[in-house]
C-alpha positions in Angstrom: 5.4 -45.3 2.7 4.7 -42.4 4.5 5.2 -39.1 2.5 8.0 -36.6 3.3 6.9 -33.3 5.1 6.5 -30.4 2.8 8.4 -28.1 5.4 11.9 -27.7 5.3 13.7 -29.8 8.1 15.6 -27.6 10.8 18.6 -28.9 12.9 17.5 -30.3 16.3 20.7 -29.2 17.8 20.7 -25.5 19.4 24.0 -24.7 17.9 23.4 -26.1 14.5 19.7 -24.2 14.4 21.9 -21.0 15.4 24.0 -21.7 12.3 21.4 -22.2 10.2 19.3 -19.1 11.0 22.6 -17.0 10.7 22.8 -18.3 7.1 18.9 -17.6 6.6 19.6 -13.9 7.7 22.5 -13.4 5.4 20.7 -15.0 2.7 23.1 -18.1 2.1 20.1 -20.4 2.6 16.4 -20.0 1.5 14.0 -20.8 4.2 10.6 -20.8 2.0 7.8 -23.2 2.2 6.3 -23.5 -1.2 2.4 -23.3 -0.8 0.8 -25.1 -3.6 -1.9 -23.5 -5.7 -4.7 -25.4 -7.0 -5.7 -25.1 -10.3 -9.0 -23.8 -10.0 -7.7 -21.0 -7.8 -5.1 -19.9 -10.3 -8.1 -19.8 -12.7 -10.1 -17.6 -10.5 -7.3 -15.1 -9.7 -6.9 -15.0 -13.7 -10.4 -14.3 -14.2 -10.3 -11.7 -11.5 -7.3 -9.7 -12.8 -9.0 -9.8 -16.2 -11.9 -8.2 -15.1 -10.0 -5.1 -13.3 -8.8 -2.0 -15.1 -5.2 -1.1 -14.7 -5.9 1.4 -12.2 -7.9 -1.0 -9.9 -5.0 -3.2 -10.4 -2.3 -0.5 -9.5 -4.5 0.5 -6.4 -4.8 -3.3 -5.2 -0.8 -4.1 -5.8 0.2 -0.6 -4.0 -2.0 -1.7 -0.8 -0.3 -5.1 -0.8 3.0 -3.6 -1.1 2.3 -1.2 1.9 0.7 -4.3 3.7 4.2 -6.2 3.0 6.5 -3.4 4.3 4.7 -1.7 7.1 2.6 -4.3 8.5 -1.1 -4.7 8.1 -2.5 -1.3 7.2 
């Protein structure tokens, strides 16, 4: 049996799609695609975070927040 797709299924009808996009814009419906994270990647990330000082972690977090809010900086 084939697996179900990981992406959310969007309506094919243009009017239904417009309503769906409107609901996403008004936060009535969430349109997120879950990104699977491997156990090895989580382990590496935890090890990297443990090595960093508080100041370095703050600098990295600030840079990430600026990139999210103001585009790639």
